[in-house]
C-alpha positions as CSV (number, residue, x, y, z in Angstrom):
1,M,-0.1,0.1,0.0
2,Q,1.2,3.4,-0.9
3,Q,1.0,5.9,1.9
4,I,-0.4,9.3,1.0
5,K,1.8,12.3,1.9
6,R,0.1,15.3,3.4
7,N,1.0,18.6,2.5
8,R,2.2,20.3,5.8
9,S,2.3,23.9,4.1
10,A,-1.3,24.0,3.5
11,R,-2.2,23.1,7.1
12,R,0.0,26.1,8.2
13,V,-1.8,28.5,5.9
14,R,-5.1,27.4,7.6
15,R,-3.8,27.9,11.0
16,G,-5.5,30.9,12.9
17,N,-8.7,31.0,10.6
18,G,-10.9,30.2,13.4
19,V,-9.5,33.0,15.6
20,L,-9.9,35.5,12.5
21,E,-13.3,34.5,11.9
22,A,-14.2,34.7,15.5
23,A,-12.8,38.2,15.5
24,L,-14.8,39.2,12.7
25,V,-18.1,37.8,13.6
26,L,-18.3,38.3,17.3
27,P,-18.6,42.1,17.3
28,V,-21.4,41.9,14.9
29,L,-23.3,39.2,16.9
30,L,-22.6,41.2,19.9
31,A,-23.9,44.4,18.3
32,L,-27.2,42.5,17.2
33,S,-27.6,41.2,20.5
34,M,-27.3,44.5,22.2
35,G,-29.6,46.0,19.5
36,M,-32.3,43.3,20.4
37,V,-31.9,44.1,24.2
38,E,-32.4,47.8,23.4
39,F,-35.3,47.7,21.1
40,G,-36.9,44.7,23.4
41,Q,-36.7,47.1,26.5
42,F,-38.0,50.1,24.5
43,F,-41.3,48.2,23.4
44,Y,-41.7,46.9,26.8
45,M,-41.7,50.2,28.4
46,K,-44.1,51.5,25.5
47,H,-46.5,48.8,26.3
48,T,-46.2,49.2,30.1
49,I,-46.8,53.1,29.7
50,Q,-50.0,52.4,27.5
51,A,-51.1,49.6,30.0
52,A,-50.7,52.5,32.9
53,S,-52.6,54.9,31.1
54,R,-55.3,52.4,30.4
55,D,-55.5,51.3,34.2
56,G,-55.6,55.1,35.2
57,A,-58.4,55.7,32.7
58,R,-60.4,52.6,33.8
59,T,-60.2,53.8,37.5
60,A,-60.9,57.4,36.6
61,I,-64.1,56.8,35.0
62,L,-65.8,54.9,37.9
63,S,-68.6,56.9,39.5
64,S,-67.2,56.4,43.0
65,T,-63.4,56.8,42.3
66,T,-61.0,59.4,43.6
67,H,-58.0,61.3,42.0
68,S,-55.7,59.4,44.1
69,A,-57.2,56.0,43.3
70,A,-56.5,56.7,39.6
71,Q,-52.9,57.8,40.1
72,T,-52.4,54.7,42.4
73,A,-53.6,52.5,39.4
74,I,-50.9,54.2,37.3
75,T,-48.2,54.1,39.9
76,N,-48.9,50.3,40.6
77,T,-48.6,49.5,36.9
78,M,-45.3,51.4,36.5
79,N,-44.0,49.9,39.8
80,S,-44.5,46.4,38.2
81,A,-41.9,47.4,35.6
82,N,-39.7,48.9,38.4
83,V,-40.2,52.4,37.2
84,A,-40.0,55.1,39.6
85,S,-42.6,57.8,40.2
86,N,-40.2,60.4,39.5
87,K,-39.3,59.1,35.9
88,Y,-42.7,59.7,34.3
89,T,-45.6,62.3,34.2
90,V,-49.2,61.7,34.3
91,T,-52.0,64.3,33.2
92,F,-55.5,64.0,33.3
93,T,-57.6,66.1,30.9
94,N,-61.0,66.7,29.7
95,A,-61.3,65.1,26.3
96,S,-63.5,67.7,24.6
97,T,-62.0,70.9,26.2
98,S,-58.5,69.9,26.8
99,A,-58.5,71.3,30.2
100,T,-56.6,69.8,32.9
101,I,-58.7,67.7,35.6
102,S,-57.3,68.0,39.1
103,D,-60.0,65.7,40.6
104,V,-61.6,63.0,38.4
105,G,-64.2,62.2,41.3
106,S,-65.8,65.7,40.4
107,V,-66.2,65.1,36.7
108,A,-69.7,65.0,35.4
109,K,-71.2,61.6,34.0
110,G,-70.6,61.4,30.3
111,T,-67.5,63.5,30.1
112,G,-64.5,62.1,28.5
113,I,-61.4,61.8,30.5
114,K,-58.0,61.5,28.7
115,V,-55.1,60.1,30.6
116,T,-51.6,60.6,29.5
117,V,-48.6,58.9,30.8
118,S,-45.2,60.0,29.3
119,A,-41.5,59.3,30.0
120,T,-38.6,59.6,27.8
121,A,-36.4,56.6,26.7
122,G,-33.3,57.8,28.5
123,T,-35.1,57.8,32.0
124,V,-37.0,54.4,31.8
125,S,-35.3,52.0,29.5
126,V,-31.9,50.3,29.0
127,R,-29.9,51.6,26.0
128,P,-26.6,49.7,25.7
129,L,-25.9,51.1,22.0
130,G,-27.7,54.3,22.1
131,V,-29.7,53.5,18.9
132,I,-32.8,55.0,20.5
133,P,-32.1,58.6,21.4
134,A,-32.5,59.4,25.1
135,N,-34.8,62.2,24.5
136,K,-37.4,60.0,22.5
137,A,-40.7,60.3,24.1
138,I,-42.6,57.3,25.1
139,V,-46.5,58.1,25.7
140,G,-49.5,56.3,26.4
141,V,-52.8,57.9,25.8
142,T,-56.3,56.6,26.9
143,T,-59.7,58.3,26.5
144,M,-62.8,57.0,28.4
145,I,-65.9,58.3,29.3
146,K,-67.0,58.9,32.9
147,E,-69.7,56.5,34.0
């Protein structure tokens, strides 16, 4: 039987290719992963803020409610996402006149109450790459009619 001789110089040329490929691919994969984290966190916060405005509006339209109960409903939803109350703003306005409502309990039946919860991406979400600007507004608006 004849023994096949292997070309050792060809093996030397390929040596280190794995390290080179990893060095080229790893930063791209890391950037994609961080981008997914950033956008995932942004959309999670957008959903949470919208849910908070919905919960606040649901509480505000009840006939026997108080302003603090509506505010507490919003705070509870935001606390469930670990967002401190100083990182977002809440406004209650009359849906037809756009006047600010200071006490939702005194609003007449049949009046539309608009609840707006707003924050900026820099204060409520993780931004490892900074793709989403820190001053990007995240706003949740819900309008319901007082019962």
